[in-house]
MIMARMAR-594932 format. One record per residue (C-alpha): residue number from 1; x, y, z; residue in three letters. Coordinates in pm, whole numbers, plus 32768, in hexadecimal, padded with zeros to 4 digits. Layout:
// MIMARMAR-594932
 seq east north   up type
 NUM    X     Y    Z  ALA
...
// end
This chain:
// MIMARMAR-594932
 seq east north   up type
   1 5BA8  29E4 E519  UNK
   2 5C45  28F0 E60F  UNK
   3 5DAE  288B E5D7  UNK
   4 5D55  271C E5A0  UNK
   5 5C44  2764 E49F  UNK
   6 5C42  26B4 E350  UNK
   7 5B82  26E5 E20D  UNK
   8 5B4E  2646 E0BA  UNK
   9 5C41  2686 DF9D  UNK
  10 5B14  271C DEE7  UNK
  11 5AE4  281E DFFA  UNK
  12 5ADF  2948 DF0F  UNK
  13 59C1  28B5 DE46  UNK
  14 5909  2862 DF88  UNK
  15 591A  29CE DFF6  UNK
  16 589B  2A43 DEA4  UNK
  17 576F  295B DEC7  UNK
  18 573E  29CB E02F  UNK
  19 5742  2B39 DFC2  UNK
  20 5630  2AF2 DEC6  UNK
  21 5565  2A44 DFD3  UNK
  22 558F  2B51 E0D9  UNK
  23 5534  2C67 DFE5  UNK
  24 53FF  2BA0 DF81  UNK
  25 538D  2B62 E0E7  UNK
  26 53C9  2CCE E141  UNK
  27 52FB  2D45 E013  UNK
  28 5420  2E11 DF95  UNK
  29 53AA  2F05 DE85  UNK
  30 5435  2EB2 DD30  UNK
  31 5431  301E DCC1  UNK
  32 5550  3081 DDA5  UNK
  33 5691  2FDA DE19  UNK
  34 5695  2F7D DF8C  UNK
  35 57AC  2FF4 E070  UNK
  36 57FD  2E8B E0C9  UNK
  37 5816  2D74 DFC4  UNK
  38 5736  2CAE E0B0  UNK
  39 5624  2DB1 E0A7  UNK
  40 55CD  2EB7 E1AA  UNK
  41 5503  2EA1 E2E9  UNK
  42 55AA  2D74 E38B  UNK
  43 5669  2D77 E4D2  UNK
  44 570D  2C21 E4DE  UNK
  45 5757  2B11 E3E0  UNK
  46 57A7  29C1 E481  UNK
  47 587A  28FE E386  UNK
  48 5914  27FF E473  UNK
  49 585A  2769 E599  UNK
  50 580C  2621 E649  UNK
  51 5692  2658 E669  UNK
  52 5599  2747 E5CA  UNK
  53 5420  2775 E5BF  UNK
  54 533F  2843 E4D8  UNK
  55 5264  2955 E56C  UNK
  56 5118  28C2 E5DC  UNK
  57 5003  2908 E4E1  UNK
  58 50ED  299F E3DB  UNK
  59 50E3  28B0 E2B4  UNK
  60 51BB  2973 E1C3  UNK
  61 52C8  288B E13F  UNK
  62 53CE  28BA E032  UNK
  63 5431  2769 DFA4  UNK
  64 557B  271D DEF9  UNK
  65 554D  25D6 DE3D  UNK
  66 5642  24F3 DD88  UNK
  67 575A  2578 DE64  UNK
  68 5885  2490 DE78  UNK
  69 5906  253D DFB3  UNK
  70 57DF  24C6 E085  UNK
  71 584D  23D2 E192  UNK
  72 57A8  227B E166  UNK
  73 5693  2249 E266  UNK
  74 5740  2123 E313  UNK
  75 5879  21F3 E351  UNK
  76 57D8  232B E3E6  UNK
  77 5848  236A E54C  UNK
  78 578A  245F E627  UNK
  79 575B  248E E79B  UNK
  80 55FD  251C E7AA  UNK
  81 54C5  255A E6DD  UNK
  82 54E3  2589 E565  UNK
  83 53E6  25A8 E44A  UNK
  84 5342  2462 E3E1  UNK
  85 53C7  2423 E282  UNK
  86 52FB  22EA E239  UNK
  87 5226  239F E134  UNK
  88 535A  23FE E06A  UNK
  89 544D  2326 DFA7  UNK
  90 55B1  22E9 E01A  UNK
  91 5645  2403 DF48  UNK
  92 556E  2522 DFCA  UNK
  93 55D8  2638 E0B5  UNK
  94 54D7  271F E152  UNK
  95 54EC  2887 E1CD  UNK
  96 53F8  2926 E2C1  UNK
  97 53CD  2A27 E3D3  UNK
  98 544B  2980 E50F  UNK
  99 53D4  29AA E674  UNK
 100 552E  2946 E6E4  UNK
 101 5655  2863 E6AA  UNK
 102 5760  27CB E788  UNK
 103 58DE  27C5 E760  UNK
 104 5996  28E2 E6B9  UNK
 105 5A69  282F E5B4  UNK
 106 5A28  2959 E4D1  UNK
 107 5934  2A7C E4C6  UNK
 108 591F  2BD8 E434  UNK
 109 5897  2D14 E4D1  UNK
 110 5820  2E4A E420  UNK
 111 589B  2F95 E4AE  UNK
 112 574D  2FD0 E558  UNK
 113 5745  2E67 E5D0  UNK
 114 589D  2E90 E66E  UNK
 115 5823  2FC7 E725  UNK
 116 5700  2F00 E7B4  UNK
 117 57E4  2DE4 E822  UNK
 118 58D1  2ED3 E8D5  UNK
 119 57AA  2F72 E988  UNK
 120 56EA  2E3C E9F0  UNK
 121 5809  2D49 EA33  UNK
 122 5903  2E3F EAC4  UNK
 123 5859  2F6D EB5F  UNK
 124 5727  2EAB EBD6  UNK
 125 574F  2D97 ECD8  UNK
 126 577D  2C4A EC26  UNK
 127 584A  2B2A ECB0  UNK
 128 5815  2A0E EBB8  UNK
 129 5903  299A EAA1  UNK
 130 5909  2A77 E96D  UNK
 131 5852  2980 E88C  UNK
 132 5736  296C E98A  UNK
 133 572D  2AE7 E98E  UNK
 134 5714  2B01 E813  UNK
 135 560E  29ED E816  UNK
 136 553C  2AAA E914  UNK
 137 5558  2BED E84F  UNK
 138 54D2  2B39 E71B  UNK
 139 53BE  2A92 E7E5  UNK
 140 5335  2BC3 E89C  UNK
 141 525B  2C80 E7A4  UNK
 142 525D  2DBC E875  UNK
 143 53D3  2DDC E831  UNK
 144 538D  2E1B E6C1  UNK
 145 54BF  2D4B E66B  UNK
 146 5493  2CAD E513  UNK
 147 5556  2B6A E4DD  UNK
 148 5586  2A93 E3A8  UNK
 149 55DA  2922 E3BF  UNK
 150 563B  280E E2D0  UNK
 151 562A  2694 E2E4  UNK
 152 56F2  25C7 E2AC  UNK
 153 57E9  26C4 E32A  UNK
 154 58F7  274D E241  UNK
 155 5A16  2759 E339  UNK
 156 5A6D  263D E424  UNK
 157 5B5E  25E1 E53A  UNK
 158 5CAC  2533 E4F4  UNK
 159 5D49  2429 E5CF  UNK
 160 5EB9  2400 E572  UNK
 161 5F90  22CC E580  UNK
 162 604B  22A6 E6CA  UNK
 163 5FEE  22C6 E836  UNK
 164 5E81  230E E882  UNK
 165 5EF0  240C E986  UNK
 166 5F26  24FE E863  UNK
 167 5DB5  24FA E808  UNK
 168 5D38  25FD E8FE  UNK
 169 5DA1  26D1 EA26  UNK
 170 5C65  2662 EADC  UNK
 171 5C51  24FA EA63  UNK
 172 5CAE  23C1 EB1F  UNK
 173 5D96  2322 EA1D  UNK
 174 5EEE  22AC EA8E  UNK
 175 603F  2289 E9E3  UNK
 176 6021  210F EA0D  UNK
 177 5EF4  2111 E923  UNK
 178 5FA1  211B E7D3  UNK
 179 5EE8  214F E68C  UNK
 180 5FA4  20BB E566  UNK
 181 5EE7  2182 E45F  UNK
 182 5E3D  22D1 E475  UNK
 183 5CD5  2312 E410  UNK
 184 5BDC  242E E400  UNK
 185 5A6F  2435 E462  UNK
 186 5974  2481 E34D  UNK
 187 5A6C  24D8 E238  UNK
 188 5A70  2401 E0FE  UNK
 189 5BB5  2465 E050  UNK
 190 5C7A  24EE E174  UNK
 191 5D6D  260A E130  UNK
 192 5E4F  2599 E24C  UNK
 193 5E58  242F E1D9  UNK
 194 5E90  2492 E06C  UNK
 195 5F85  25AC E0AB  UNK
 196 60A9  2502 DFF6  UNK
 197 5FD7  24E3 DEBC  UNK
 198 5F69  264E DED8  UNK
 199 60D1  26C3 DEF9  UNK
 200 6129  25FF DDBF  UNK
 201 6007  26A1 DD01  UNK
 202 5F41  255C DCEF  UNK
 203 5DF8  25C3 DD8E  UNK
 204 5D3D  24EA DC95  UNK
 205 5DE9  23BA DD31  UNK
 206 5D6B  2406 DE91  UNK
 207 5CC9  22D5 DF2E  UNK
 208 5B96  22A8 E005  UNK
 209 5BB2  2232 E16B  UNK
 210 5AA3  2134 E115  UNK
 211 5AD5  20D0 DFA9  UNK
 212 59EC  1FA6 DFC4  UNK
 213 58CC  2089 E030  UNK
 214 5918  21BA DF57  UNK
 215 585A  21A4 DE0D  UNK
 216 58EB  222F DCCB  UNK
 217 57F5  2340 DC6C  UNK
 218 57D1  23DB DB15  UNK
 219 5741  252A DAB4  UNK
 220 573A  2672 DB73  UNK
 221 56B6  26B9 DCCF  UNK
 222 5542  2708 DCBE  UNK
 223 548C  2805 DD97  UNK
 224 532A  2814 DE1B  UNK
 225 5275  28F9 DF0C  UNK
 226 5150  2866 DFCA  UNK
 227 5062  28DE E0D8  UNK
 228 4F96  27A0 E0F2  UNK
 229 4F45  2750 E25D  UNK
 230 5015  2626 E2CB  UNK
 231 5074  258D E416  UNK
 232 51E9  257B E3D5  UNK
 233 5262  25AB E53A  UNK
 234 5306  2481 E5E0  UNK
 235 531C  24B9 E756  UNK
// end
C-alpha cells in the first residue's frame, strides 16, 4: 500500500465482500477451508489502481450490488482503460480476472505470487516502473500469473491540503500551488477526511465527499455471479 492511500470507512466490510467474490471466482471448494480468506490459487489482488481491464474472453464477473461504498460514476477518476459499467446501476461494483492494472495504490501478493515477482522483476532484466511490471505479468498468459481486479477500485489516492509539491516525488506540483481542502480519488466516505469522527467513535456520522451524488441505500449488499458474454471493456 502506498503511503498516500485512502479507503472508505467501511473498508472492513468491503474486504469481506471481496473475499466472498474472490473465493467464488476461484471456485474455492466449500468442503474445506482455504489457506487464504480470499481463496487459493491467486497471485495478485489489485485493490487500488488507476486503470484496470478484464482478461479478454473471460466473462466471469462477481457483482456486488446495492453497495453504498461505490463511487458515483461522475466522480470516478482513472488514467487508462477500465471496465464499461454502463450495463450496471450506480451502486454496483464488479470483480473479475484482470489482464493488468496501472498504479499501485494497494495490492496483495500471495506467497507464490511474491516469489514470481522477485524472479521476473528482479532477477530477470526489466527496466520499467513496478506497476508496468505487474501489469505485464498479469497480461502475459505464459507467466501463469493469476490476477484479480475490482472496479470501482476499493483503495484510492489522497491529495492533502497544502502545497501540491507534497503530492508525489515524481509529480510536477509546486509549493505555490496550494490546495485549501484535501480530497481522495474514488473513495466515498474517506477515512482520512473523516478521521476526527473515527477517533471520537462516530463512524456512523462519516460524510461522503459527494453528498449530492451519493444515494441513501437501504437493505444489504446483494451478490451475483455471471458468465454472460459482455463487451464491458472501455479502451
